[in-house]
N, C-alpha and C positions, 0 to 999 in steps of 0.2 A: 414244643413252645409253651410257655407259661403265661397265661392271660389273666389279668385281674380288670373286672368291670366294677367301678366304685359307684354304687347306687343300685336300689332295687325297685326302681320305678319303671314306666313304660319304656324309656330310652335305654335303660340299663339292661332290661330283659331281652329288649329287641336286638340290641347291639351284641349281647352274648349269645344269643340264638344264631345271628348272622355270622358271628366269629366261628362258631361251631360248625355251621353249615359250610362255610368257606375253607375251614381248616380242621377237619374232623379228627385229626391226630393231636391237635391242641388240647391243653388242660385250662378249661374256662371256668373262672370262678366269679360269681356275683357277690360282692361283698356289701351289705347293707348295716348302716350303723345302728338302726333301731331294730326292734322286733316285728315291724310291719312292712310287707311287701305290697308293692302295687297300690298304695294306699289312695293315690289320686286317681287311679283308674276305677277303683271301687266307689268313690262318691261322685264321678264325673256325670253330668247330665242328670242329677238327681238320682244317682244310683243306676242309670241305663247305660251310661258310658258312650258319650258322642265320639265315636271311634275314628271318624275322618269327616271330610266333605265331599259332596258328590261332584264338585267342580273339576271339569276335565281339562279346562284350557289352563295352561300352564301360566301364561301371562297373569289372568285373572286370580289364579291360586296364589300366585306370589303375592299379589297386591294386597292380600288379606293380611300382610305381616309389615306392621309399623316398622319393626327392625328386622332386617334380614332378607328384605325382599330380593335383591339382586343376588344374593349368595344363594337363597333357596331355588330360585329361577334355574339356575346351574344344576342344582343338587336333584331337582324333580326330574331332570332328563334321566336320571338313573332310577329313581324310586319315586313313584307319586302316588296320587289317591286311588288310581285304578290297580296299581300294584298292590296297595294295601288291601283294597277289597277282594282282589285275587287270593292274596295270602291267607286271609282269615277264612275264606269261604272254602278254599281248598282243604282247610283243616277242620272242617265241619261246623263252621260259625255262619249261620245264614244272617244276612245283613238287609237292612231295608233303608231306603232313602226318602226322608220326608219331603213335604212341599217346599220347605225353606232349604233343601239339600243337605241337611244334617243327617248322617249316616249313624243308625244305631243296629245293634244286634236285634233279629226278629223276636229274641226272647225278651226284650226290653229289660235286661238284666246285665249289669256289669260283670257278674259273676261268670258268664260265657266267654268274656275277653280274658278274664283272669286264668280261668281253667284252661284255655286254650294255650296261653303263654306258659303257665306252670307245666301243663302235659309236654310242651315242646322241648322244654329245658330237660325233662325227666327222659324223654325219649332219646334226646342227643347226648345226655350225659353231662350237662351243666352243673356244676357244684354251686350250691346256694348257701351263703353263710350269712346269719343274723347276728345282731350286736357286734358287728365288726366294724368299727369306727377306724378311719384313717386320719391320723393326725399330722403327718408330714410325706412329702414325696420328694424323692432325690434322684438325680441322673447319676449313673454309675456306669461309665464306659458303655454306652448305648443300652444298658439295661437299666431299669427303674426299681428303685429300692422305696418300698412303702413301709412306714411306722405305724403301728396300730396303738389304739387305746389301752391294750394290754402290755405295752412298750415292746412287744414282738416286731422284729422287722423280717420281711420277706422280699426276696429279690424276683421281679417279673420280666419276661422279655417284652411284653407290651402291656400298656395299661390304658384303658378307655374310662374317661371321667364323665358320669351320668348323674352328677350330685343334685341337678335341678338347680332351679333358680334360689338365690340367697336375697332375703329382704334386706341384708345389711352387707356393707363391704367387707366387713370383718369375717364373714363366712366365705369369702374368696380369697383371703390373704395367702393360704397355703399355696394357691396356684400362682399369685402375684410374686412371691418368693422364689418361685421356679422360672421367673423371668417374663411372665405374661402381663400384658396390659388389661387393666380392669376398667370396664366401662361401669360407672357409678350406677348401683341398682337403685331404682325406684318402683314403686308399685305401679301395675297395669291391671286392666280389667277390673274396675271398681264401681260401685254405685254412689250417686250423689246425695249427700245429707242436706236438707233444706229446713233446718229447725225452726225458722220463722215464717214458713208458707203454710197456709191453710189447705192447700192443694193435698196435704197428707192425710186430709180427712176422708179422701176418695180411694184410700188405700184398696188393692185389689183389682182396681180398673185397668185394663189394658186397651191401648189403642193401637190398633194394627199397623197403620201407615202414618208415620210422623216423619217430620225433617227437624233436627235439632242443631244447634250451633253454639259456640262459646263467644260472647260478645268481647269485641276487641281482639279476635283471633282469626284465622282462616279455618279453624276447626269446624268441621261440618260432618253430619252423619244421618242416616235414616233408617227406619224399620220400626218394629213394634216398641212401644214405650209401657212400661209397667209403673204404676204409683204405687208406693210403698209407705208403710207407716213412719218411715225416716226420710223419705223424699221421692227420688226416682230411680228405676232400674230398667232392665229390658236391652235388648240388642242394639237399640238406637243410642242409649246411654253408654253402655258398655264400649261400643266402638269409639265414641268420643274419648272416653277414658284412656283407651289403647293408644289412640293416635296422639293424644294430647298429653301422654303421662309425664313428659318432662315439664312441658309448659304449666300444667296445673300444679305439678309439684312446686315449681318456681314461684307460683302464685299463693303457695300454702293452702290450696284448695279452696280459695275465696274467690269466686267469679258469679257473673251472671249468665244464665243459659236462656236461649231463645227457642221456644218451642212453636213449630208450625203443626197444628193439630189435623190438618187436612192435607198432609204429605205435598204432592207434586203440584198442587193447585196453586197457581201464580196469584197475586193479588186482584188482577184483572178478572180472572175465572171467579174467584170467590165473591167478588163484589157483583158481577153479574148474576151469580146464583141467588145472592141476598136479595138484590132488586126484584128478581123474579118472584121469590117467595112473598116479599112485600107487595107486589101486584097481585098474585094469585091466592094469598092466604092472608090478606091484611086484617081479616075479622079476627083471626086465631091469636092466642097469647104466645108471646115469644116461648114461654114455658111449655106450650102444647104441640109446638112444631120444631123438631131437631133438624138443623141443616147438616148435610153430609153424613147422615146416619150416625152421628157421634153418640156415645154412651150417654144415656139420659142424665145420669147423676153428673158427669162431667160438663153437660151443656147447662144444667141449673147452675152449676157452680161459676161457669164462664158469665152467665147472664148477671149473676150477683156481683161478679168480680168487675163488670162492665158498668155496675151501679144504675142498671135499669130497675123501674118500679115492679113490684111483684106481679101487677096484672097488665103490664106493658102489652099493647097489641101490636102486632107486626106492621100493621099500616100507619100507625102513628110515631114510627122511630125516626123519620126524616132523614135527611142527608147525613147530618152528623151521626145519627144512629148506625146508619148503613157503615160508615167508616169505622165506627167503634167496634162493630162485630166483626168486620174485615181484619182489623188489627188484633183482636184477641184470639181469632182463629188462626192467623198466620204468623203472628209476631208476638206471641204471649212470653213475657219474661218473668223469670224466677231466680231468687238469690240463693246459691249454693254456699254452704259454709261447712266444709269437711267431707269425708268419705267414708265408706264402710267396705272393707276388704274381708272376704270370706278366708279366714286363716288356712283351712285345709285346702282351699281351691286357688290361693294366691298364684298370680303370675306376675313376674318381674320384667321390668325393661332393664336392660344391662346385662352385665356379666363378662365372660372372656371376650375380649376384642375379636372380631370375626377377620381382622387383618392379621392375626396371629395363627390363623386356621386355614389350611388347603382344602377348599372346598371338594376337590376330587377325591379325598382320601379321609378328610376330617382330622388328619395328623396335625399336630403342633408344628408350626413352623419355627419354633423357639427350642423345643426338646424333642428329639427323634424319639420314636416309639411310644408318644403319649398321644391319644386322640380324645377328641371332645364329642359329645352327643347331647342334643336336648337342651333344656332351658339354662344349664350352666353358661351357654354361650350366650351373646347379645342378640338373641332371636326371641320374638314373641308374636303370637298371632291374636286376631279378634276372636270373639266366640263363634263357635260353630264347628268344632272338631278340628281347627287348624292347628292347635298346639300339639295335639297328638300326632297329626300328620307329619309336623316338623320332627317330632321324637323318631316316628318310624323310618322316616327319609334318612335322617342323619345317623340314626342307629345302623340301618342296613349298611351304609356306606362305611362307617366306621369299623364295623364287623368285618369288612373286607380285609382289614389290616394290611394295606397296601404299604 
């Protein structure tokens, strides 16, 4: 049996390894159009590779995917985060789980994951070909003919498509021509640009527990927020961008974001805390006493934003002052105008419609013996190791070649 895996990323490698494990007699080739292999694995997590997430509850795990939740809930029954950790650790890659449930190699170096996948391919006899771009795919009597950038054509018994997300629909036309429905791709997991907001002067500040939402929508998120020189980033913002990928695209990335700097504190709790400070620390200046242990530079910024005098005493702010502080802590508004997507790490919402794919096998329902894995499908997760987990899960199942 002759098997082609198109794409030399995480999903491609894992599906090729799975194919060779399940079918030792098969001739399995990874075909990568560029001269780089596992490039996203290399740069993921700042070069540390957030290989999966420590979540063991399948319902909670699946809920981390704005697109593909129900599809993956079924697939995780076959291969999930526990299987991923066992797979890598049984091959000598020690893993560690952080407090935020992100799982990394103990080495804190993505090269550990790359070496493991490369060694496994070598051990099993998976062939790897670089600079081998596929320009066309055609069905030929239950076999699949691939045309390459060299004009060469080769016929395979099975083909696994692992080409990753495409930022433009044109990158998926070759699969559309085969008869698949394509869900229009738009960016996911991006940061918010705030060119007209002074909050950018606080770049580098991280607030560990925030709640954020997009005004005029039901989009809500929580978690750490990072202030950058162009606007805002961090898990709280990235989650908003993932779940709001289509809505924010339709708005051309122009909208207002509301930030609750004190996370789960509702307005009544915040108000009670501020009143207590007024009573107990009335002789202190606002600038010298920070509520909720906010970062000092952020607190000074919020005082200025609320237009309090520089030497304002807590005891003299009055009822209006209390309300003003409660408002800026729990309902601070910023204008977003544009996004920043890191090209190397881009994640797309969209791809081959999941309606066209059998979740039990990852085989196309449109063309027999064509399988899909990873982000080429309309699947994407939030930040935290979820996108790699989708690659390992769908890659393992596709490689069974059922």
